[in-house]
N, C-alpha and C positions, 0 to 999 in steps of 0.2 A: 502491498500499499506505500510506505517512504516512497518508492522509486516510481509509483504512478503519479503520484502528487507533486513530485518532483518535475516529472516529463512535463505534468499540464503546465507550470510555471514555465520551465524552460518556454514550451511552445508561445504561454501567453505572450512572452517579453518579444519572442521571435516577429510571431505577428503583430505584433504593437510597433515593434522599431521600423518594420517594412512598409505597413500602412502611414508611419511620419513619415518616412521618407519619400513614400511617394506622393502624400499632399504637401508636403513642403516643397518637392522638385517641383509639383505644377503650379501652387499659388504661390509661389516664391518666399524670401528667407523672412526671418522677423516673427513669424507666426509661432505662438507658444499650443503645443500639445499638452492638451490634459486627458487624463486617462482615470474615467471610473470604473473600479472594478466592481463585477458581479458577480454572481455563480457560476454562471453556465455562458455568458459573452464577454466581450470585452466591446467597451465606447470607446472610441476617437471623436473629440471635440476641437474644434478649433476656435482661437480666441484673437480678438483685433489686436494688433501692434501698439494700439494709440493707448492713451488712458480712460477711463472711465465717462460716460456722459450722466448728467441726470436725468432721471425720468421724468421729471415737472418740465424742463424746459424741452425732451424729444416729445412731451404730448403738445406744448403749444406751437412746436413745429407743425405736426401733424394737422392741428387742427386749423394752422392756416393753409393748406392744401385747399381746402372747402370755401372758406370768405375769409379776406382778410380782418374781416370785424371781429369775427371768431377770435383769434389773437388776441387783439387789443381788450375784448370783455374778458377771455381768459387770464391775460395777464392780470388784471381790475381784480377779477375774485381771488387770486390768491399771493397779490401784494404784501396785504399784512402777515406778519410774523404768526400771529398765532390759528392761523389757518392750517385745518388739519391737523392740532395741537394735540387731540384724540387720541390720536393712532400712535403706537408703540412698534409697530412692525411696520417693513415694505409690502405685504402683502393688504395690510389695512389702507396704507398710503397710496398704494396702487388703485384697491377699491374706489378709494374717495375722487383719487383724477379722473376715473372713467365715469362713476354717478356724477362729478360737475359735467363733463363731455355732453353726456348723454342728455342736457339739457341745450346743446346745441344741435344736436344732429337727431336723425328718425335712427329707426331701430337698427336697420340693415346696416346702414354707415355707422354708425356707434360699434356696430359686432368688427365691421374691418377695422376701424380704427384701434378699437380693443387687441385685435389679433397684430396688426402691425406694430402697434406700443411693444406687445410680445417678443415681436423679430428684431426691436432696436432700430427698425430701419430710417429712422432721421437721427441718429446716431453720427454719422458721417457730417451732416450739414452741420452739426455744432463743434466736431471738429476744424472746420470750416473756418467758422467765426473765430476759436480758440485762437488760428495761426493769426488771423487778422487781428485778432486784440495783441497778440504779440508782436508785429510788426509798428502796432498802433504805440506799442509801450518805447519802442527802439528808435524810430523813427522822427517824436516831435519832441520836442524839448520841453523840459519840465522846471516848473519852478522852484527856487531855493529851500522853499518853503515845504515843498512838496517831495524834495528827494528826500528828507528821513521818514517816507512812510514809505518809500520803495525800497522793502529788501531784499537781499539776494534770492532768500527763499517764497517771496512772494506771499506772505502768510499774514501779512498786516494789514488789518480793515480797511485801511486807506486803499490800497491795491483793488481790493473786489470790485469796484463799481468806480469809474471816470467816464467823463464826456470829452470827446476826442473832436475839436473842430478846423483840424488843421494844421494850426500854430500855434496850438495850444492845449496840454492839457488839464482839467478839472478833477481835483477829486472830493470835492464840498459845494454845497449847495450854495452856500456865501460867495465863493470865486465866481459859479456859474452865475446868480444873479446880476453882480454887476455885470460881468460881460454881456449877460442880454440885455440889461438895460443902456450900457454904454458902449463898451468896445461891439459889442452885436450890431448897432449902426451901422458902425465903420465896415464891417466884414463884410459887408453885400459886394462890393467891387473886388473884393481880394482874388487875388488866383489860384491860393494855394488851398479851397476847402479838400477836404475830405471825397471820396473819388463813394459815388452810389452805385451798385448793382442791381441787377431785376431781383434779387434772392433776398434783400434788404427788408425788413421792415419799417415802413415809413407811416407814422403815425396819417392818421384819416383826414383829409381836409388839408394839407399844410401847404403852404404855399410856396411853389415852386422856386421863384425870387429870392425868398428868403436865406439867410445864410443859414449853410450845412452843419449839423452836430449829432454825431454818432455815439450812443449809449452803451458802452461796454457793460455786462453788469447781468447778474441772474434774479429772476423774481423767488422771493423769498427770503432772502439777503436782508442783513439789517439796513447796508447803505442804498439799497435798490430804491424803496420807497419815496424818498425825500427827493431822490435826483428825477426820478419819472415823473412826479408833481409839479417839480418845477419846470419841468420840457413840454409834458401834456400842457400844461396851461398856457405857456409860451407858442407854443404850435396854433393852439386855437385862437391864438390873439394876431398870429400871420409874424410874430416876431423871429420863429426860428423854423427849419425843415429839420424834424426831428425823426431821425433813425434809431430803431435798437437791435441790436447786434446779442444777442441770449449767449452770454460767457459765465462758469463759475471757475473760475481761478484757481490752483493748483493752491490749497493753504486754507481757501475759503470757505470751506465744507463746516468750520465752527460756526463763523459765521450767518450759515444758515441754516431756515427750521432745519425740523428732522425729516420731514416726507422732503422738504428742498434739495436735499443732497442725498437720496436714495438711487443707488447707482451709479455713483458718482466715484465710489472705492473701487469697485470692485469692473476685470476687465471686460469688454462685450464679448459676447459668445456669438459669433457665425452662426444664424441660424440657417437651416439648409445645407450647410457644407460637413454635417458631421458623418462618421463612418462606425456601422455596429458591425461585430465578427462574431455570427453565431457559431462557437465554437462546440464541435462535437464531439463524445469519446468513443472512435473509434475500436475499441476493446472487443474482441469476443470473449463473451461467459457463458458459460454453462447454466443455464437458468431450470428449473421445472417451470414448464407454462402451465400445467395442470393446475397450480395452485396461488391462487389470488391472494397477494397481503393485505389485511384489513389493514382500512386506511389511509389506503394509498392513492391516490388520482394522481394517473400521469400526466393529465391534461386539465388543463382550468375550462370547465363550461361557462364562464363568463366570457374567454377569447375566443369561442370557437362557434361558427351557424352549426347547432345541432337540431336544427329542421332540413336538412336533407336528409337522403334513405343511405346507409350502409347496411349491405347484405340484406336487406330489406326490413331495417328495423328504422326507425324516425325514433333517437333519444330525447328529442326534446319531450315529446309526450310520456314516452316512460319514463324520465326524469319528475313528469307533473303528477305521475301516477305514485310514485316510489322515492319520494325527497329523501328520504331517512337511507337510502341505497346509492347515492350521489358518487359515493367513491368507488363502492363496486362496478356502478355501472360505467362509470368512463372507462375503466380501465377495461371492462370489457369492448366497449367500442375500442378503444387503441388496441390491442389484439386482433380485432379483424380490421381493422384498415393495416396495420403491421404485414399481417399474413396475406395480404393481397400483393405482395412483391412477388412471392414467389409464384403466382398465379402465371399460368402460361397466355395469353392475348392472341390469340388467331389475327391472320393478316387483315379480314376483311371485319374486327371489330376495332378498327382503327380508323376506318374511312369516315367517319363523321366523331371523330374523337375533340376534331376544333369547334364544331358546333354542339357539342353537349357541354364541352368547358363554358363555351359563351354562358349557355342556355343555366348551367349550375351558377355563376357570377351572377346573371343576370336574376334570377328569382330568389339569390337567398334575402336576406333579411339586411346584412350590411354586406353589399357589393364590394367593398374596396376590402374589408376584410377574410373576407370568401377568397378573391383575388390573390390576396398574400397566400395564407394557407397552402392554395394549389400551386402555386410559384414556387414556394418553399419544399412541399414535400407530393410535388408531381408522381415520383415512381408510386407513394403508399396510396393515391388514390386514382390513379388511372385505371385501375381494373373496376372500381365502381362505377366512375364515370361512362365508359365503356358499355356500362347495361342500362345507360340512360336512353329512354324513349324522347327522341328530339320531335320537339312542336313545328309543324310545317310553318307557322309564322316566324319563327325564329331562322329557318332556314331561306325564308324569301326575302327575311329583311337582310341580312348577311349578303345573300346574293344581289340585293338592290345595292348595298354599300360596294361591294368589291365592282360592280361598274363605273362607280365614280373614284374608287380611291387603287390605286394599282397595286397589287399584292406586297406584301412586306412593308409598304409605307403605310404612317400613321395623320391623322387630320384632326385637328383641335380646332374648334371656333368659337366664339364671345360674341351673344346675341346676332349671328349670322356673320361676323369680322373673322375671318381667317387670320391663324395665330402661327405664327412660324414657329415649331416647334424647337430647332435647333439653337434658336437664339434666345429663346424665354430661361428666364430663371424666377425664383421663388419671389423676389422684390419687384419686377415686371411685370408680373402677373398680377400681386396685390393691388397695383397700381392703376391695372388694367381694369380689373373689378371694382375699385373704388371710382373711377371715372364714368362707369355705367351705371353704377348705383347713385351716384354724383343726380348725372342726366335724370336717370327716373323718379329722382326725390324732387326734381326741379318742376317734372312734370304734372308730377302729383299736386304740388304746392299750385298749379296751374287747373286742377280741377279737371286734366282730361283723363276721360274713362282708361280702364286698363288697357283693354282694348288695343286704345288708340295709340298708347306708349309704346306697347310693346312692339306694333308697325313701323315707328320711327323709330327704336332704339334697333330693330333688325333690318333698316331701310340701310341700302349701299351710300357708305360714305360721298361726298361731295369732289369733284374730280380737280386735279392740281389747279392751281392758279394757272401756271405758266402751259396746261392742257385743255383750253375748254374749247367748245364745237361750236360751227358758227352753222346757223339755219339756213340753206341755202335749199329749201321743198320751193319749186314753184314748175311751171312748165315752161320756161329758159333751160333749162337739164335737160340735155338729148343722151340719152344712154345708146349704147351702141351693143350688148347684150342683157339677157336676163335669164337665170341660172335656174329658174326655179319654171319659167315656159320655154325657152328653144328644147329642139331636139338636138343638139349638140350633146347635152347634158344628159339626157335621160339616162344611159347607164349608171350615170355617179349616183351613189346611196345618200338618202333622206331624212336617215337618221341622226339626228343632234348626239346621241349620246357617243357618235364617233369621235368627236370635239373631244371626249373625256379620256380617250383611250391613248396609252403610252405610246410615242414614235420616236424615230430617231432624230435629232434635232438638226432641225433647219427643212423639214420633211413636211409637205401642203396638206391638209385634208379635202379632198375630193368629195362634198357634201353639194345635193341639190339645194341651194337655200341661198337666198341674197343675204349672207352677212357682212358683207366687206362691199361697201359703196366709194368705189375711187371715180370723184367728180375733179376733173383739171380743168381748171380758169386762166384761159390766154387771150393773146390777141394773134389772130391767127396768120397776120401778116407779118409776125415779128419771129427773130431764128428761133427764141426760145420754144413759139407753138409749132414752130417745124418741127421741134426735136419731141416735143410732147407728143404731137402725134405718131410719128414714129415708135415711142416708148409704147404708147397704146395699143396701137396694132402687133406689135410685137407680143407682148406679154397675153393679146388675146389670141392670137396665133398659138403662143406654146400654153391654151387652155389653163392661164391661171385662174383658179377659183374665184373670182371678184368680178363685180359688174361695174364696166366702165362707161362713163359717160364727163361729157363736156360741158363748159359753160363759154360764149365766146362774147369776146367785147372789144368797141374800137376805141383805142389808146387817144385818137384824134378828137372822137366825139367824147371823150371823157375830158380833154382839157377843155371844149366849149363848155362844157357843162359847169365846170371849175369857174370860169373864169364870167358866163352872162346867163346861169341855169339853161343851157342849149335849147332855147326856144328857136331856133334855128341853127341850121347846121348842112355842109356840103358834101355828100357822098365821096370817103375815100375809099383804097383797096380793101380793108377792114371788113366796111359794110356790105361792099361789094361780094365778097366771098360768105361771108353771113347768108346774104340773099340768094345765091344760088346754093348753099348748102341744103338752105330750107326747101326748096324747091327741089333738088335731087333727092330729098327724103321724104316728099312728102309723093313723088310721081311715079319715084322707080323702089330704092330700101336704103336702110342706114346703112349695111354694109357700103354699097357705093358712094354715099355721103362720105363716108369718111374716108375712103378711096381718094375721093377728089380730093381731098385737103393734103393727105399725103402725096399725091402728084403734082400741086401744086410747087410743092418745094422742091420734088424729084426734078423737076421742069428748072425752076430757077438755079438750083445749086451746079446740075449738069455733073457733079463729079458725086465723089464720096463722101465729102467734109461739106461740114454745114456752113454758105456762105452767112457772112453778116450784111449783104446788100438788102433792099428793103425788095420786098415782093411791087413787081411793075404788074398794072391792067395784062398786058399780053399773055403773062403768067398765068393769070387767072382763065383769060378766057381761051387759052391753047390745051389746058388741062379743063376746063370743062365739055370744049368739043371734044376731047381723047374718053373722057368718064363717058358720053354719052352716044359716041358713034358707033357702038355695035349694037344697041337698044332702041335707039330713038326709032320712030314714027315720022317726023321730018326732020329737016338736018338741025342740026344742035345751034350753027350759025344763026339760024330763024329764029328758035326759042332765043340765044342769048339776045339779040336785038329788042325782040318781044317785052322781056322782062326788062330792060333797061330804060326801054318808051315810056312802061307802062308804072314803073317804080314798084311792082308787087313786091312783097314782102321787106318794104323799106320801113315800116312801121314794125314790125315783130325784131327788126334786127336792130333799130336802135332802142325798144327796151330790153334787148340784152343788154345793152350797154349800160343802159341805166337802173337795170339791177345788178351790174357790177359795182358800179358806184353805188347805190344802195348801200350793197355788205362790205364796202369801204376795202375789197381785196386785189382793187384796181394800183393799190400802192406797193403790191407785191411782182407786178408785171404776170408771171406766171408762181404757180401753187396746186397743189394736190390738197383734196379734200377728204381724208379717208373718215368715213361716217361722221364728218362735220370737221373733224381734227385737222389742222394746218401743218403741212407738209412740203417739202420740195419737189417737185414734179418729177425727178429722174428715177430709173428704174431702181437703184439700190434705196432710194430712200421711199418709194413703195413697197417692196418686200420688206421693209426695216418697220414701216408703219405696219403692216400684216399683223406682225410678230410682235407689236407693242398692243394693236385693239385686240386679240387674241388672249390672253389672258382675261381683261375685261368679260368678252364674250363665255369664257368658261366657267367664269362666277355666277353669272347670271342664268346659263342651261343649266349647272350645278344645283343652282337650288328655285329652278322651276319659273324665274321669272322669264325668259326666252324660252317658247314652246314650238312646235312644227308650224304654228299659223302666226304668230307674232312677227309682224314687221320690224325686223330691228333699226332701219334708219328711222322711223316713225318713233319705234321707244326711246331711243338716244337722245333725237333731237326735241322730243316734247320734253323728256325730265330735267335738261341741263344741256343749254343752247343759248347763245347769244345771236341776236338778229344783224349782228354788223360787229365785224372784224377791227378791232380797236385795242392794240396789243401797249399802250401809253395805260389805260385803264385798265383792261383786264390783267395784266401782270406780266406777258409776254416778254415785253424789251426785255434785254439785258442790262437795260442799264440801271445804276442805282436809285433807288425813288428819294425823292427829296419833300419831307414832310416837316410844315413849321408848324409848331404849336401855338393857337392862340388863345391857349388858356389865360395865362396871366395878363396880356391884353386886353381880355372879354373883363376881365373883373378889376379895372384901373375907371376909377368916376369919368377922367377928361381923357376915355380914351377914343378913336376914331371911330372904332366899331360899334358905339351905339347910334349914329347917324348914317348910318345905312340905311337906306331904303331898298323894301325886298319886292318883288314883282311877282306875281302869280298868275296862272294860267284862268280865264275869266271864271267867274263863279265860285272858284277853289280857295276865296283869301281864307275864308274861317276854316280852311280844314287843315288836319295835321299831315306834317311834311316830312318824312323820315330824308329824305334828300337836302342840304343846301348846297349850290353852287355860287360860290364869294368868286366874284370877278372884280379886279385891277383894271378898268380901261384909261389909256391916255387916248383922247378926244379927238386931240393934236394928229395922229398918226393913222399910215392906214391900216393898220396891222389891227390897232384897238376899234376903227371905225367896224373894220369885219367882223369881229369879235362880239363886238354888241350886237350885232345885227345878225348873227348866227343866234346868242344867246334872248332875242324877241323872236325870231324864228322858233326855235326850240318850244319858248309857252304858247306861243298861236299855234304849233301846231295839236295843243290840247296835254301837256302832261303835266297830270294832279297827281305828282308822286314828290314832285321839287319844287321848290323857289329859289329865284335868282337874287344874289344880294350884289348891287353894285357899288362900286367905290369910284366916281368920276372925276378923271383930272388931266391935265393938259400942260403940257413941258412950255408949251408957249402961255402969255399968261391970259388966256381966252376965255375969263370967266362968264361972258356972256354966252359963249358957244356952249358950256356947260350948261347954266339953266335954260340956255332954250331947246339943250337935248331931253332935260329930264322932263322938261314940259312936252314937249312929243311925246315920249316912253310914256308919261301917265296916260297921256290921251288914247295912245295906242293901245296899251294894255289895257 
C-alpha cells in the first residue's frame, strides 16, 4: 500500500508539472499556477500576474457598460463609509453589491452582471486605470507641502486620492477649492490639460470647454467622498470637466471600508483557463463481485441522470420506491454499467449510434451533464446506447441539419447571428449575451410585444456603411438573360440547398435562380463602355450563373442637365446608339442588340487593343447595317434614315440619361451594380463581387428568408437600399470624415446659432424633424448661390423629414443683398 501511495503521488507531481509547463508555454510567462488537491483529481488554476482589484470597483465598471448614469448613481450609493458596514464576510459584501445593482437592472441583465462579476471580467480595466494613475504621479510636479504625503510605499492616506489637472496634483479639498475658484479660470486656455479617453467616466452634463480634472480614487475610502462632492458640484456649475478613474493604490486598503477592499488582497483567478486531470487508478484488483459492500455508493445519484434506462432498469423510479436502499441500488447500477464493457456489439448495432447518443442527451433532464457523462464514460455506456430505439423525429432533424452544416463542422448562433467558434472565449460570449439582453430590455421598456421584440433581435444586421445598395429597379434596365426562364439553363438544378453544400474554393454553383443581378452602367460611346460590353458577352458565353443587364446614358446630356436642367439638348453619338439599341431589341432580339454594341467598338478599334478615340457616327451606322443585313426585310440603310428622320426612341434614350443622373452613378463613368452594390465593371471585379455576395445569400437561404419563389433582387433592395449614390454621405468615400461639434457654441448666450432661420416644406413647420441641414452660405459667390438654390429645391420637392437652417453672409459688404435674399426665401417657402 505504501508503494501504491508513493506511485500515485509521483504521478500527481508529474502530471501537474506537465500541465503547468504546457499552460505557461501557451499563455506566456509570469503566470502563477496553483494546485488544489482533492481525493481523485488534480485541478490547475491560472492566476493573473497583476495584483488583485476591488470587487466594488469592478461592479461599477460593469454597470457603466449598461448606462453611464448608472455608474454615477452607484458611486453615489457607495461613497459613504458606513455603506455595507453590517457585512463581516466577503460573501455578504458581494451579495450586498449585487442587491444594489438589481435596483438598476432587469432580472436577466442582473443575472449576467452577477456572473460577469464572478468571472472578474472588469479587472483588466481597473489595472489600466492603475497604470494611468502611476503615470500621473510620476509625470506631474507636486507642491512641496504634498511631498511629505507621498512615501515610497504609497501607504499614506494622502496618496489614496488625488486630482490631476495636467499641471498640478491636488491631494486635499482646500487646494482643489482654491484652484476651482481662482486658478481654474486661467486653466481654460492651457495646452497642458490631461488627455481623456473613450473609456473614461466623465460626469454627466459637464462643460466640454471647461478645464479637465481627473480624479484618481476609490469609492469607499475616507478621502473619496470630500473630493468627489467638490468636483461634482463644480462640474454642475460648468467650472470643470470632471472625470473619475477608479483606483485603489497599494497600501490604501486600510483606509477603505471592508466591502470596498474585498478582492484587492488576493490575486485574480483567470476564469475559463483552468484544467482538471481526472486521475484513475489503473491497477487490476481481484474482487468478489457477488458480494456488495454495505453502505458504499460508487456513484452520487445527485450528479447523474437516473431517468435513463440501464439494462431495462429505470433507477430513478427504483430509488423513489426504496430510498433506504440507496447505496445498494447505486452499486447495482454501477455494476450493470461496468459489465457492458465486455459485451460484444455487432456491426449493425453501431449504425445508429450517433443518433442514439443525440437522443439520450436531448431527452435527459440535464443535457449538459448527460453529455459530459457519455463523453467521459463512452465505453461503459455504448452497449446501453446501442439498444435504444431511435425516434423518427430525431433522425429527421439530424438529417435536415446535415444538409446545412457540413459533416465535422460545428455551428453556433445567438438570436440568429452566426458566431465564429474558433475566435470565441468565455468573456466575449458574455459580452454578446449582455448586448442581446440589453437590447431586449430596451424593447420591453418600449412596451413592444414579445413576438415583435423577438423578430427584431433575430433580424439580419444592417449592411456595412461602406457597402450600401443603390436601388436601380426601373424599366431603363435592359437584361441580356434570365436564368429562371431561358432554355439555356433548363438543365441546371433549382434546389437552393445546393448553395449550402461544400465545394472547392472558387467553384461556382450553377442554380436555375436569379441570385446575382450584375447591372453595368456606362456611356456606350466611351472606351470604358466598349470594355464593359465585351466583358458582359464573354461572361455570358462562359455560362456564368449571373443575370446580366445594362443601363446606358449620354455623358453630354448629363452635362447639359447639370448646367441648365436639360430642357433642350442636341443629339449626340451616345443617344444615337441608345435609340438604335432600343429599336433592335424591340424589333429583333436582345442578343442581337447586345451584339450591335459590340460591333460598334470592333469597327472603331480595327485591332485587338481598345482605342481611346471617340466613337463616330459612321461607326455606329456601319455596325447597325452589318447587324441587320442578314435578317432585315428592308434595307438597313432605309431603316436608319427613317429612325433619324422621325426621332424614334429619342424620348426613351433621354430618360435613360436622366435616370442615371438621378441615381448619381454618372460620376463613376462606368460601374457595376451587383444586386445594387457598387463595384468596378471589369471581369475580376465581377467575380469578386459574386464571392462577396454569396455568404449573404447563403445566410438568407439557411434561415429560410430566401426560398424558391423569392425575388432576391426585390428582397435586398426593399430591405436596405438608397435612391441615390452619394458616397460623401453614406460613407463609401475613403477620405477622413470631419465632424465639428456645435454643442459648446449652442449653449453660449451670444452664439450666432440662436439667430438661424429654419426653413420647412410647406405645411410641415410644426412637425418634428429628425434631420437638420445647417448651411453657411456666401451669397456673393456662385457656389454659395447654387447651394442655396439646391436647398430650396430640396424643400420644395416635399421633403417632410428635414429642415434647413441658413446662415447667410457675404464676403463683400452686400447687406442689402442678404436682406433681399432672405425676403425672397421667406416668400418662396
